[in-house]
N, C-alpha and C positions, 0 to 999 in steps of 0.2 A: 765444586761446583759439580753435583753428582747430574746426572742424567737420566731420564725416564722415559717412557715411550710416550708416545701422544697416543691413549685410547687404544684399540685394538689394530695398529699400526705397526711399518715399521720405521717412524721418525722416533728419533731420540731428541727429547728435546732438555734444555736444564730447566732443574729445577724453580729456578728464578728469571721474569720475562722483561723486560724493561718497557715499561708503556712509556710509550712518546707523546702521550697528547700534552703534556709537558714543553716540546717543540713549535716552533712558530709561532705559539699565543698570538692571535690577532684581535681574539673580544674578550668580552670581562669572563664569558662562564673558563673559557680555558688559560685566562690571567690570573683566576683565581688560584689558580693551580701554580702558575710558575709561568714568568717570563722570560725565559733562558735566549739568551744571545745564540749565532750559529757556532760562535767560537766554546759558548761553554757546551757547547750541544754535543760537539766536535771532542772534548775533553771527556765527556760524559761518555760518551762512546767508547772511546780508549780504553777507560775504566773498566768498564763493562766488559769487554774483549776480553781485557789483561786478567778478570777474572772467571772467565770461562762462562761467561754470561753471553752468547751470541744470538741470542730470541728477541728481538724487537718487535713492538706490536704496536701497529695505528689504525686508522681508518677515512676514509672519502672525507668523512664532513669533519675531523679534528680539523679546528679552524680553517674551513672552508677547502681543504686540500695544502693549508701550510706546513701542518705537520709533515705530513707524505714530505712535501717537497725539501722541509730541514733535514728530514731522517736521510731521505735520498741525498743530500751532499755532504752528511756525517760517514756514511757508509762508503763514499767513494776512495777511502783512505786503506781500506780493505777488501780483501779477496771476496767477490760476490759468493765463492762454493765455502766459505768460513763461516758467511752469515744465513740464520733465517730469518724471513720477515712475512709477517702476518700482517693482513688488512682487512678492510672490512668494507660491504656496501648496504643497503637497503635505504638508510632514511633519506630526507629529499636533500637535492644538491640543483639547486637553481630553478628558476622560475618554471613554468610547465607542469602540464597535468601530467604527462611519461617523465618527469625528473623526479622519481622516488618510488620507491619498493623494489622487488625484487622481480618482477617482468624481464624476460631476455632482451627488451630492448634497453631498461634503463641497466641492467648489469653488464653489457657489453659497453656502454658508452664509460659506467665506471669504473671496470677492469680495465679497459683500455686507456682510463684518466690516470689510473694510479701508478700504473707500469709507469708509463711518459714523467710521472712524478716522482714517484721514488727512484728514475733513473736504470729499470732494471728491465729484463724480457718475460720472467717470469717471478711468482709468488712463492711461499713455501706454503702458507694456510690461508685459505678465503676465507671470511664469515658472510653471513650473512646475521648483521648485525641485529635485526631484530625479525618477528614472521608476518608476515605479509599477508593475510586474509582474504584480498583481493586475487591474489595473481594463482592458477592451479600451482598445488603441490608438484605437480606429473613438469609443469612449464621452467620451474625452479630447478629441480633435479637435473632434467634434462639439460639445461643451462649448464649448471655447472660441472654435469661428468664432460660435457663439449669442450669445458675450457681445460680439463685434467686430461683428456684429449689432448687437445691443442699444444699441450705441455703450457701454459701460458700458468697452471694452478698446479700447485704438487697435491694439495689434500686441501680438504676441505671441512670446514665447521660451520657451528652456528651461534647463537648469542641470544642471552636472554628467551628462549623458548619456554612455553610450557610442558609438562608429559608427554600430552599426545599431541601437540607440535613435532616434536622430538622423533617419538613413537613414526608417526605417521610419515614424517620424512623417510626414516629407517627403513618402516614398508616396502614404501616406495621404489625406494633406490633398489633394495632386493629384490624387489618384482619384476624390474627390469634389467637387472645384472647391473646398472650405474654405479659410478664413485658413492662410497656414503660419508654421513657427516662420522668425523674418528675425533673431533674436542668440540666441544661446550663453553664458549664463556661465558662464566657466571657470577653470580655478587654471593659471596661467599665471606664471614666472619665471626671473630666472636662473639660479635653482636648485633650478629643476621644470618643465626641460621637454619631459615627457609631453607636451603636448597639439601639440605639430606633428609626434607620427608619425603620425594616423591623422587627429583630429580638425579640425585647420588644413589639408589638405587636401581633405577634405570640405565642409570650411567654402567655400575656395573654387571647390570643383568648381559648389556647390550654392546660393551666396549666403548666407553664414549668417555675420553678423558679431559677431567676440567682442569680450564683457564679462567683462575681465580683473574675477576676484575675487581680492586677497591678493597683486595683484604684487610684493609686495617680499618674498615668501616665506615670508608669516607671521610677520613681524618682524624677520626674520634679516637682513636687508639693509639695516640704519638705519644702520648702520655704527660700531654698538657692538658688534654680537657680534661678536668678537675671539677669536682664537689666543691662549690662558693667560692670557685675562683671565674673570672671572667676568661671570653675567650681571646687566648694570643692573637694578637698585630695581625699575622700573617698567614693565620688558618682560612682555607677556603670556606669555611663554614662561614664567616663574616661576608660571604657576598649572598647577597638574597637570592640570587639565579641560581649561583651552585647549592645553595644548599637546599632548595626546592626540587631540583633536579633528580637529587640522591632519595639513599632511606631515611627511615626518619625513626627512630628506633625509640625509644622509653629513656630519656636521660637517668634516669633511678637504677635504670640497669643497668646503662653506661657504667656508672659511677659504681656499681657491684663489680662489674665484669675487671675496671681496673685496678680495683681493689685488692681481688685474688691477683692480679698479673702482678702488683706491686710485691705481694708476699713472696711468687715467685721467683721476681726481681731479684730479690735479698738471698732466696736460694742457689740463684744461677750464677748470678754477677753481668747480669743480661740485661739488655735495656727495652723496655715494655712494646715496642716496635719489634726489636727480633723475637719476642718472646711468642707477641700473637702468629707473626709470620709461623714460626717453627711448629707451633700447634698445627695450624692447616697443611704443612708437612706430613706431618702423622695422619691425615686422616684419609680415608677411601675413596679411590678414584680422581688423585689428584695428582695433573701432570707439572703445571706451572703455575708459581703464583708472580704476578704480576704487579711489577713494581712501580714507582715512578722516584722523580726525586729534585727539588727544587734546585739544585745544589751538587757538586762532589761531595761534600761531607754528610751529607742526607743518604747520596746514594750509598756509599762507604761502609755506614754505620749499618742500610738495611741489610746489604752485602754479607755481614756478621750475622745472619737467621741459619745459616746454613753452614754446616760441618760439624753439628751437635746435636743431642736431644733429650728433649725433656722426660723424667722419669715417668713412668705409671702413674704415681701419685699426683703428680703435678700436673697433667692429664685432665687426672679428674678433676684435680679440684679449680681445673679451668672450666672442664665440663659442666661441673654441678654449678658452679658461679653464671655461666651461659645459657644452661637451656632458660625458654620460654614454653607457653602453652601451645598445641600445637594444634591447628584447624582440623576438622572434620572430612576424613575417615579416619586420618594418621594417627590422631591419637586411640582412637579404637583397635585399630591395628598393633600399635604398639604393645597393645596389654594381653598380646600372643606371640611373646617371641620365640617360642617354639615353633610358627609356621612362617613368622614374617622376620626371622633376624636382619639387624643391622649388617649392612657392608662391612668387613672385613678393616681392620685401621692396616696402613703399613707398617 
């Protein structure tokens, strides 16, 4: 397992991160991903640690706090200093007008709740799970800076921000000398390359590392989603709640990408998920890919995505198969590469 700096910070993170949303599942959305028992969670966390994957991501809203509780229980078997914990807040957690958003009120309440559920006195990376357009950015960044100064949070990050959301937040932090976002948790995959349009160039310019969620395209790049075949019974896409909450790529485009992945699989002897993950690891600004697993077998298979590299020709084959039309002004800018070069790949 290789380690990379998280953006323009001194924190080194493994190139793969375990997404703990599969732990403690207690509603339809998360049970569509996995219904992992605590004993299974303990074994999965142990396998991650043995492989050098010591970075674990969760959120307060994942199964209403049960994911944090399950992760915290599993991590008790390991030294706190040996692991990196990431969690998030912003979305609604309970009833009441102030139990949602990124206000100081809600953030203080939620961070303290997360620390209790995780069984720790600090988190290594704390994310704003989404942008709150109703709370002043000054209030958000001041509160996060206070968490860092208190020692309850080591580094701050955001998730699902647009370009202007992120840039305004960075500018606010710079103006007052507050802690800056060093990571951005984003959706990015071979069947969802919108991240490249604006967020990737911004990240390269400002030193913000990408932490990629759903790198297998919301379950579409497992190798089991194929033209003319029914969905696998255990696919999360069988759940309407899970299906509708995620990205909605054109199915013919998915099949085209899978066809290219099949070709590369024959050349490399690797699986389709391993190739899809490895392609992402070569992309600019990527700090870590967040992988989930229903079971030990799936986890071990995903761990096989590291320790090797696709050839330039194989990368180009996948690039070409996964390209889609881009929105304005990005298609216009792309015509003038000498003035708007694409960020350099890893």
